[in-house]
SETIBA-980765 format. One line per field, with one value per residue (C-alpha): x, z, y; residue in three letters. Coordinates in Angstrom, 1 decimal. Each point is the difference from the previous one (the first is absolute). Layout:
x: c(X,...) .
z: c(Z,...) .
y: c(Y,...) .
r: c(ALA,...) .
This chain:
x: c(15.2,-1.9,-0.4,-0.3,-1.6,-2.8,-1.1,-3.6,-3.6,-0.9,-3.7,-0.6,-1.6,-3.4,0.1,-2.7,-2.4,-1.9,-3.6,1.1,1.8,3.5,2.9,-0.2,3.4,-1.8,-1.8,3.2,2.0,-2.7,0.2,3.8,-0.1,-2.6,2.1,3.3,-1.8,-0.8,3.5,0.4,3.6,-0.5,-2.4,-0.5,-1.3,-2.2,-0.1,-3.1,-1.7,0.9,-1.4,3.3,-0.7,-3.2,1.7,1.6,3.7,-0.3,-2.2,2.5,2.8,-2.0,-0.7,3.7,0.8,-2.6,1.1,3.7,-1.0,-2.2,2.5,3.0,1.1,-2.9,0.8,1.0,-1.7,-0.2,-1.6,-1.7,1.0,-1.5,-1.9,-1.3,3.0,3.6,0.5,-2.5,1.4,3.6,-1.3,-1.7,3.1,2.2,-2.5,-0.1,3.8,-0.1,-2.5,1.7,-1.8,1.8,-0.8,-2.1,-2.1,-1.9,-2.3,1.5,-1.4,-3.1,-2.7,0.8,2.0,3.8,2.9,2.0,3.0,-2.1,-0.9,3.7,0.9,-2.8,1.4,3.5,-1.3,-1.6,3.1,2.2,-2.5,-0.3,3.0,-2.4,-0.6,-2.5,-2.6,-1.6,-3.7,-1.2,-3.8,-1.3,-3.6,0.2,2.6,-0.9,3.7,1.4,3.8,2.2,2.7,2.6,-1.8,-0.4,3.7,0.8,-2.0,1.8,3.4,-0.7,2.2,-2.0,-2.6,0.2,-3.2,-3.6,-3.5,-1.3,-3.8,-0.6,-1.2,2.8,2.0,2.2,1.2,0.4,2.2,2.1,0.6,0.8,2.6,1.3,3.0,-1.0,-1.3,-2.5,-1.8,-3.6,-3.3,-2.9,-2.8,-3.2,-1.5,-1.7,3.3,2.1,0.8,1.0,2.1,2.0,0.4,1.4,2.6,-1.5,1.5,-3.2,-3.3,-2.0,-3.8,-3.4,-1.6,2.9,-1.8,-2.9,1.9,3.6,0.6,-1.1,2.6,2.8,-0.9,0.0,3.5,1.2,-1.7,1.5,3.5,-0.5,-1.2,-3.3,-2.1,-3.2,-0.2,0.9,-2.7,-2.6,0.8,0.1,-3.4,-1.5,1.6,-1.3,-3.6,0.3,1.2,-2.7,-2.7,1.4,0.7,-3.8,-0.5,3.0,3.5,0.4,-3.6,-0.1,3.5,-1.0,-3.3,1.8,2.6,-2.8,-1.6,3.4,0.0,2.2,-2.2,1.9,-2.9,-1.1,2.1,1.1,-2.6,-1.0,0.0,-3.1,-0.4,-2.4,-3.6,-2.0,-1.1,3.6,1.3,-2.7,0.6,3.8,0.0,-2.4,2.2,3.1,-1.6,-1.4,3.5,1.2,3.1,0.0,0.8,-1.9,0.9,-3.5,-0.4) .
z: c(-151.6,-2.4,1.5,-2.8,2.2,0.9,-3.5,-1.0,1.2,3.6,1.1,3.3,1.5,1.6,3.6,0.1,2.9,1.1,1.2,3.5,-1.3,0.6,-2.5,-2.2,-1.0,-2.1,-2.2,-0.1,-1.4,-2.6,-1.0,-0.2,-2.1,-2.3,-0.7,-0.6,-2.4,-2.0,-0.3,2.9,0.9,3.8,2.7,2.2,3.5,2.5,-1.7,-0.4,-2.2,2.6,2.8,1.8,2.4,1.1,0.6,3.2,0.2,0.2,-3.1,-1.9,1.0,-1.1,-3.4,-0.5,0.8,-2.3,-2.8,0.3,0.0,-3.0,-1.9,0.0,-3.5,-1.2,0.8,2.4,3.3,1.1,3.4,1.0,3.6,0.5,3.3,2.2,2.3,-1.0,2.6,-1.8,-3.4,1.1,1.5,-3.3,-2.0,2.1,-0.4,-3.8,-0.1,2.3,-2.1,-3.3,-1.7,-2.8,1.0,2.2,-0.7,2.2,-0.2,1.8,3.5,-0.5,2.6,2.2,-2.4,0.4,-0.9,-3.1,2.2,2.0,-3.3,-1.1,3.4,-0.3,-3.3,1.4,2.8,-2.4,-2.1,3.0,1.5,-2.9,-2.3,-2.8,-3.0,1.1,-2.4,1.1,-0.6,-1.4,-0.2,0.8,-0.5,3.2,2.0,-1.1,-0.2,-3.2,-0.3,-2.3,-2.1,2.5,2.9,-2.0,-0.8,3.7,0.7,-2.8,1.4,3.2,0.5,-0.9,-2.1,-3.5,-1.6,0.3,-0.6,-1.8,0.2,-1.5,-3.4,-0.2,-2.8,-0.3,3.6,-0.7,-3.0,1.9,2.8,-2.3,-1.9,3.1,2.1,1.8,-3.0,2.3,-0.7,-0.5,0.2,-1.7,2.5,-1.7,-2.1,-2.3,-1.4,0.1,-3.7,0.5,3.1,-1.7,-3.2,2.2,1.4,3.0,0.2,1.1,1.7,3.1,0.1,1.2,-3.2,-0.7,2.2,-2.5,-3.3,0.7,-3.6,-1.3,2.1,-0.9,-3.7,0.3,1.5,-2.8,-2.7,1.1,0.2,-3.5,-1.2,-1.0,1.1,-1.8,2.0,3.2,-0.6,-0.7,3.2,2.0,-1.4,1.3,3.4,0.2,-0.8,2.9,2.3,-1.1,0.8,3.3,1.3,-0.1,2.6,2.3,-0.7,2.9,-0.2,-3.8,-0.4,2.6,-1.8,-3.3,1.5,1.5,-3.5,-1.3,2.5,2.7,3.1,1.9,2.3,1.1,0.3,3.5,1.7,-0.1,-3.8,-0.7,-2.8,-2.8,0.6,-2.4,-2.2,-0.2,-0.9,-2.7,-1.7,0.2,-1.6,-2.7,-0.8,-0.2,-2.2,-2.3,-0.3,-1.5,2.1,0.3,3.7,1.1,-2.3,0.1,3.8) .
y: c(90.5,-2.3,-3.4,-2.6,-2.6,2.4,0.8,-0.8,0.1,-0.8,-0.3,1.9,-3.1,0.0,-1.5,-2.6,-0.4,-3.1,-0.1,1.0,3.0,-1.5,0.1,-3.1,-1.5,-2.6,2.5,2.1,-2.9,-0.5,3.6,0.0,-3.1,1.6,3.1,-2.0,-2.3,3.0,1.3,2.5,0.8,0.4,1.0,3.1,-1.0,1.8,3.4,2.1,-2.6,-2.7,2.3,-0.4,2.9,-1.9,-3.4,-1.1,-0.3,-3.8,0.0,2.1,-2.3,-3.0,1.7,0.6,-3.6,-1.4,2.3,-1.0,-3.7,0.3,2.2,-2.4,-0.5,2.3,3.6,2.7,0.9,3.7,0.3,3.2,0.7,3.4,0.4,2.8,-0.4,-0.3,-2.7,-2.3,0.9,-0.9,-3.3,-0.9,1.0,-2.3,-2.8,0.4,-0.4,-3.0,-1.9,0.7,2.9,1.7,3.5,2.2,3.1,2.5,2.9,3.0,0.7,2.1,-0.8,3.0,2.1,0.1,2.2,-1.0,-0.7,-2.5,-1.7,-0.2,-1.5,-2.5,-1.4,0.0,-2.2,-2.4,-0.3,-0.8,-2.4,-2.4,0.4,-0.6,2.3,2.7,1.5,3.2,0.1,3.3,0.3,3.5,-0.9,-2.1,1.8,3.6,0.7,1.4,-0.1,2.0,-1.5,1.2,-1.7,-3.3,0.1,0.4,-3.2,-1.8,1.1,-2.0,-3.0,-3.1,1.8,-1.2,1.2,1.1,-1.1,3.1,0.2,3.4,1.3,2.6,-1.7,3.1,-0.6,-3.7,0.7,2.5,-2.5,-2.9,2.1,1.8,-0.5,-3.2,-2.1,-1.8,-3.2,1.2,-1.9,1.8,0.1,1.2,-2.9,2.5,1.2,-3.2,0.4,3.7,-0.7,-2.8,2.0,2.9,-2.4,-1.8,-3.5,-1.6,0.5,-0.8,0.2,-1.1,-1.1,-2.3,-2.4,-0.2,0.4,-1.1,-1.1,3.4,1.8,-2.4,0.4,3.8,-0.1,-2.4,2.0,3.3,-1.5,-1.3,3.4,-1.6,3.0,-1.0,-3.2,1.8,2.6,-2.6,-1.9,3.2,1.0,-3.3,0.4,3.6,-1.2,-2.5,2.8,2.4,-2.5,-1.2,3.4,0.7,-2.7,0.5,-1.5,-2.5,-1.3,-0.3,-1.6,-2.7,-0.6,-0.5,-2.3,-2.2,-0.2,-1.1,-2.8,1.6,0.8,2.7,0.7,3.5,3.1,1.0,2.2,2.8,-0.8,-2.1,-2.6,0.7,-0.8,-2.2,2.8,1.4,-3.5,-0.4,3.3,-0.3,-3.4,1.2,3.0,-2.1,-2.6,2.7,1.5,-3.3,-0.2,-3.9,0.0,-3.0,-2.9,-1.4,0.3) .
r: c(MET,ILE,LEU,GLU,GLY,PHE,LYS,GLY,MET,TYR,PRO,ALA,LEU,VAL,SER,PRO,ARG,ASP,ALA,ALA,GLY,GLU,PHE,SER,PRO,THR,ALA,PHE,GLU,GLN,LEU,ILE,GLY,HIS,ILE,TYR,ASP,ARG,GLY,SER,HIS,GLY,VAL,TYR,VAL,ALA,GLY,ASN,THR,GLY,GLU,GLY,TYR,LEU,MET,THR,VAL,ALA,GLU,ARG,LYS,LEU,ALA,ALA,GLU,VAL,SER,VAL,LYS,MET,SER,LYS,GLY,GLN,GLY,CYS,VAL,VAL,VAL,HIS,VAL,GLY,ALA,PRO,SER,GLU,ARG,GLU,ALA,VAL,GLU,LEU,ALA,LYS,HIS,ALA,ALA,GLU,VAL,GLY,ALA,ASP,GLY,ILE,SER,SER,LEU,PRO,PRO,TYR,VAL,GLN,GLY,TYR,LYS,PHE,ASP,ASP,ILE,LEU,ALA,TYR,TYR,GLU,ALA,LEU,GLY,SER,ALA,SER,ASN,LEU,PRO,VAL,PHE,VAL,TYR,TYR,ILE,PRO,VAL,VAL,THR,HIS,GLN,GLU,TYR,SER,LEU,ASP,GLN,ILE,ASN,GLN,MET,LEU,ALA,ILE,GLU,GLY,VAL,VAL,GLY,ILE,LYS,PHE,THR,ASN,PHE,ASN,LEU,PHE,LEU,LEU,GLU,ARG,MET,ILE,ASN,GLY,GLU,HIS,LYS,PRO,HIS,VAL,PHE,ASN,GLY,HIS,ASP,GLU,VAL,ALA,LEU,SER,GLY,ILE,ALA,ALA,GLY,ALA,GLN,GLY,GLY,ILE,GLY,THR,PHE,TYR,ASN,LEU,MET,PRO,SER,HIS,PHE,VAL,GLU,ILE,TYR,GLU,ALA,VAL,ASN,LYS,CYS,ASP,LEU,ASP,THR,ALA,ARG,SER,LEU,GLN,GLY,GLU,VAL,ASN,GLU,LEU,ILE,ARG,ILE,CYS,GLN,LYS,TYR,GLY,GLY,HIS,ALA,SER,VAL,ARG,ALA,VAL,LEU,LYS,TRP,GLN,GLY,ILE,ASP,CYS,GLY,ASP,PRO,VAL,LYS,PRO,THR,ARG,PRO,LEU,ASP,GLU,GLU,GLY,LEU,LYS,THR,LEU,ARG,ALA,GLU,LEU,GLU,ALA,ALA,GLY,LEU,ASN,LEU,PHE,ASN,GLY,GLN) .
């Protein structure tokens, strides 16, 4: 079920923290304004990049409310509602619907290990709780759960489930799913293969590094859809150089450091993740500048 209104590139938003370690709506508004000013088509709220599992329910609700407010007339809001307990996830799903989000998404339950029937029942509960379009979130590197095409199709057959955030490098599975019986709306999840995922048929993408290079990802999407693969490859190469460098320093810490250099202070990651020390900041900045990625606009 391809949803025209959900097409495009959605930053998986960082959830900013103030000096006291509390969620910062002010910085969040600044971040959302920044990504929409650069052409993004929507936002993905409180997922892995946003450290949703480490936020309080109240903080997650506030993040959803701010996202909806800032997205009016700008783009779609997909709220990640996954939580260690189904009860919290259902509460967040209901809230997302109440405040006007366009869709919800969720990791499958994975903290304790669950039967596949439990996972199917979980997504059924989310669909009935919100009456919003539901996007399954498939990311085996986090959940340590690999699903077969048959299992994915079972999830896609659930009432209310319209698509999937597919964060996996298995492009064969991606293609088989896209051209399978359910014709789901697919968001490519791994930033490193945004070009490849969209070329394979994904209708959009959701990712971490969209926060830092939102225009690049929008332009990759546009170039692929225009069959301008030379441009898409060049943009993807620059994105992948950014990813290569940042991964050396830890994703959450390095992304927040770069955002601060771009003028958007999102504070520190949620502990136990620590921010970069002075030496880490110095060497990260030096590597990024040497790569010539033009990230800082003179800042």
